[in-house]
Structure formats: C-alpha cells, structure tokens
C-alpha positions as CSV (number, residue, x, y, z in Angstrom):
1,M,78.1,92.2,86.6
2,D,78.6,92.7,90.3
3,E,78.8,89.6,92.5
4,P,75.9,89.5,95.0
5,G,76.6,89.9,98.6
6,H,77.0,86.5,100.5
7,Q,75.8,86.0,103.9
8,E,76.3,82.8,105.8
9,Q,72.7,81.0,105.8
10,R,73.8,77.5,106.4
11,S,71.8,75.4,109.1
12,S,73.1,71.9,108.6
13,A,76.7,70.4,108.7
14,R,78.6,70.4,105.5
15,F,80.7,67.7,104.0
16,S,83.6,68.2,101.4
17,V,83.0,66.2,98.2
18,V,85.6,64.6,95.8
19,S,84.8,63.8,92.1
20,L,81.0,64.4,92.0
21,D,79.8,66.0,88.8
22,I,76.1,67.2,88.7
23,F,74.0,67.4,85.6
24,N,71.0,69.3,84.2
25,V,68.2,66.7,84.0
26,E,66.6,68.1,80.9
27,S,69.7,68.3,78.7
28,N,72.0,65.8,80.6
29,V,74.7,68.5,80.2
30,L,77.2,69.1,82.9
31,F,76.0,71.8,85.3
32,G,79.2,71.7,87.5
33,Q,81.1,69.8,90.2
34,V,79.9,69.5,93.8
35,V,82.5,70.9,96.2
36,N,80.5,70.3,99.3
37,I,77.1,68.9,100.2
38,S,74.6,69.2,103.3
39,Y,71.3,68.0,103.9
40,G,70.0,71.5,102.9
41,G,71.9,72.3,99.7
42,L,75.3,72.1,97.6
43,L,78.1,74.2,96.8
44,I,78.9,73.7,93.0
45,M,81.9,75.0,91.0
46,R,81.4,75.8,87.3
47,N,82.7,78.0,84.7
48,S,80.0,80.6,84.5
49,P,77.7,82.4,86.9
50,V,74.0,81.4,87.3
51,M,71.4,84.1,88.2
52,E,70.3,84.1,91.8
53,N,66.8,82.9,92.7
54,T,66.6,80.7,89.6
55,D,65.3,77.1,90.0
56,H,67.1,74.1,88.3
57,N,66.5,70.5,88.0
58,L,69.7,68.7,88.6
59,R,70.7,65.1,88.5
60,I,73.4,63.7,90.9
61,P,74.8,60.3,89.8
62,F,76.1,58.0,92.4
63,G,77.4,54.5,92.6
64,A,80.8,53.5,91.7
65,D,79.7,50.2,90.1
66,K,78.5,50.9,86.6
67,E,75.9,48.0,87.0
68,E,74.4,49.6,90.0
69,K,74.7,53.3,88.9
70,S,71.7,55.3,90.1
71,Y,70.7,58.9,90.1
72,Y,69.1,61.5,92.4
73,D,67.2,64.1,90.6
74,I,66.7,67.2,92.8
75,R,65.2,70.7,92.3
76,V,67.4,73.5,93.6
77,K,67.2,77.3,93.9
78,V,70.5,79.3,93.5
79,V,70.9,81.4,96.5
80,W,74.2,82.9,95.8
81,W,77.2,82.9,93.6
82,A,80.8,84.4,93.6
83,K,83.7,84.3,91.2
84,N,87.1,83.1,92.4
85,E,89.4,85.6,90.8
86,I,92.5,83.2,91.0
87,S,90.7,80.2,89.2
88,G,88.2,82.2,87.3
89,M,85.6,79.6,88.3
90,Y,82.1,80.4,89.9
91,S,81.0,79.1,93.4
92,I,77.2,78.6,93.2
93,G,75.4,78.1,96.3
94,V,72.1,76.1,96.0
95,K,69.4,75.0,98.4
96,F,67.2,71.8,97.8
97,L,63.4,72.4,97.1
98,D,60.8,69.7,96.9
99,T,62.8,67.0,98.6
100,A,61.8,63.4,98.1
101,A,60.6,61.3,101.2
102,N,64.1,59.4,101.0
103,H,66.1,62.7,100.6
104,Y,67.9,62.4,103.9
105,E,68.9,58.8,103.2
106,T,70.1,59.6,99.6
107,I,72.2,62.6,100.8
108,Q,73.8,60.3,103.5
109,R,74.6,57.7,100.8
110,L,76.1,60.4,98.6
111,I,78.2,61.7,101.8
112,E,79.4,58.1,102.5
113,E,80.5,57.6,98.8
114,H,82.0,61.0,98.1
115,G,82.3,63.2,101.3
116,S,84.4,63.9,104.3
117,A,83.3,66.2,107.2
118,L,84.5,69.8,107.0
119,V,86.2,71.1,110.1
C-alpha cells in the first residue's frame, strides 16, 4: 500500500510527549504511543497503519498517582499516516473531534504532566 501524501495542516503549537500510551476505548487495547500533542490533535506511533479518514474513540490516561489516575476519552479522525523505514513504525496524525467543554484544560494538564515545547 502506498503511503498517502502528507501536507502540513497544523494550526496550533505542538508539544513533544514522553511515556504516554493511548488506548482504544471500546477494547482497552493499546492503540499506540503519543509522540506529540497540540490542542488540535496528536501524533501517535504504532506498529501498523490506520486508514485515513477513519474515526476512533481513544482513551488518554493521566495522573501519575494511581489513586488519582483519570482518563480523557476523545474521538479522533485519522488525517494522515507514514511509515518510518528505519524503525518500521507508523506515524499516525489525528485531529480531535467532538471536544468536551473542558478540552483545553485537559490538554493543558496532559502537556504539563508529559510534554515539553517543540522548537
């Protein structure tokens, strides 16, 4: 399968992320690992590609303390993917859909816990 063309579509600042797994809400199976985050979407690394223009319900866990662990469930649309020929992993770009009223506050908390600004 040929990789789709990827054009830069980002409109908000990105933050690199360390150690943030993301899961499928329905199956609780690991969907991938978040590499960077913005208020508009995520870059996720995973072992297999995901079709463009497909929607997914994903769960982002946060909170280092097991007692206070919480989750942010978010619906996303896959906007692009590309295979890294060196690692064999796939980069998956998704945008957020149907964001909750507290979306920006939640993303800010995730950035504070897991992120650093990309330069």
